[in-house]
N, C-alpha and C positions, 0 to 999 in steps of 0.2 A: 505493500500499499504506500502508495507517494504521498507526501505532504505539501501543499501551497501556503504559503505563509503570507499574511496581509498585514500591514501597519495599522490599519483604520478599517472602519465600516465601508467606506468609500472603494478603497483598494481591494477590500473582499468582494462586492459585487462585481468590479471589473474583473478580477481573478476568475470568479466564477463563470462570467461569459466567455472567458478566453481559455479556460482548462475543463476536461473531465472531471467532474466534481460527483463525488457519492455519496458524501456526508458533510456536515458542517460543524466546526465546534466555534462557537460565538461568545466572544466576551460581552456582558450586558453594558459595561462602560466604556466606549470608543470615540474616539474623536471622527467628526463629519457625519458618519452614521452611527447611531448606537445599537445595540445588539437586536433591540426591537424592532427598529427601525429597517434592519437586515431582513429581520423574519418576516416583516410585513410586505416588504419588497418581494423576497422569496415567494411568500403566498400567491402574490399578485402574478409573480413572472416565470417562477419555478415551484409550482405547488408540490410535486413530487421531491424535491429537494428541501423543503421546509418541513416535510415530515420526517426529515433525516439531520435535523438540526438538533445539537445539544448547546445548551447555554452553560458558561462557566462564569463564576464571579464572587466575589469578596463580599458583597454588599446585602447579605443574609440579613441583616439587622435592619434594613432599610425598609420601612412598611410599603412604599410606592413600588419598589424593586418586587418585594415579595408578591404584591398585587398583580404586576404585571407578568410575572413567572408564572402564577397561577392561571391569570387568563391566557397565556400562549399555550399552556398546556403542554411544555417540549421539557425534555429531562433536564436536570438541571445536575452541575457538579459544583461543590461548594469549594472555594480558594481556603487555606491550603489543600491540594487533593493529591492523593497517590497516581503517579502517572498509569502504572498497570489498571486501575479502575477507569480511567479516561479512555485508555486505549481499546480496553474491553468493550465498551459501551459504543464507541466508534466502529469498531470492528462487527460488532453486531448490526448496528445499523446500515453499515455497507453491505452486508450480506443479504440484509432483508430489504431487497430491491428487485424491479423486475430484470435488470440487464444482470443479476447476480448469476453464476455458473448453476446450471441446471435450473434456472427460473422460466417458466412458461406463461409469464404475463401476458393477458390477451386484453383486447378492448372489449368491452361488453356491446350487447346487442344496442343499447342506447348511443354509445361512443360511436360504435360502425354507422350508425343513422347520422349522426352529426359528422362524420368525417364525409359521407356521400353528399349531404347537403352542403357543406362548406367547398367541395370539390366541383359539384355542379352550378354552384352560383356563377355569375358573369363575371369573370376575372379570377375567380376563386382558385383557390390551391389548397392541395391537402395538407392540414397541419392537424396536430395532434390534440383532441380536445382535452386531454389531460394536464400539459405542460405546453401548449403552443408550439412545440418542437417541428420542425420539418419533417414530413413523411417522405421515404424513399420505396420504390417498388423494386424488388428483386427480379432477376431472372426467372422466367417460368420453368417450373419443372413439372414433371408427369405426375397427375393426382391418382387416388386411388381409382380401381377399374370404372371406367365409363363417364369418369367425371372431367376427363380432358386435362388441360393445363392447368395449372395452379401458381398463383403469384403469391408472394407474402409483402405486406405493407408494415414497414417497420419505422417506428419513431427514432430519429437521430440523436434524439435527448432522452426519453426515459425508457426506449427500447421495447416499449409495448408493441405487439404485432396483432395483425388481421390477416386472415387468411381468404384469399379471392379465387374463387374457381369460374371457370367460363373466360368470358374476356374483360377485361377492367375497363372502366370508361376511360373514352380517348384523352380525357384531360389528365387522367392518372398516370399514362404512358410518358417514359420520358422520351424527348425529341428523337426523332431519327438520324442517324449521320447523314450528311450530305454524300452524295454519291460522286463518285470520282469521275472526272472529265476523260 
C-alpha cells in the first residue's frame, strides 16, 4: 500500500484528484480546508471515498469537534495513537472496496437505468451514478450459450461494473479508428 501525504486539506483534495486513492486518513484541524470540509467535498465528488475516510484528532475535548465527528459518522483515531491501530483500520477500509482483489461490485438495476438515461441524453456520456467517474467499455467477449457478445462497462474511479449483452447503445461504443488511406 502506497501513501500519499498532503500538508493541508486543499493539497489533500488535489492529491486525491491526481492519485489512485483507496482510503483517506484526515486530520480534523488543517489549514485551507479542515478535515470536515475535506469530508464534505468527498461526499459531493467521491462518495465512494468518503465512505473510506478515517479522522485523526487530538481535539477530543472540544464539544464542537465531538459533535461534528458524531455527525460525520466516520471512524476516529485519537492522538496520540498506536501506528499499528491506524494501519490496521486503513488496511481494512482499503480491502472493503469495489476494486479490491476478488471484489465483484456491480451496479444495481436502478444505477444501470441511470447510466442508460445519462448515455442516451443529447450530448450525454456514460458516467458512474455512484461517484461520477468515467465509464469505459471493454472489448467484447463471447457470452454464455446463445447470448452473443458481451461487454463490460466499468467505472474508472470506483471500479463497479455492468455487464451488457447484445449490442450496446451506439453512444456507449468507443469511436472507431480512422481507416488508413
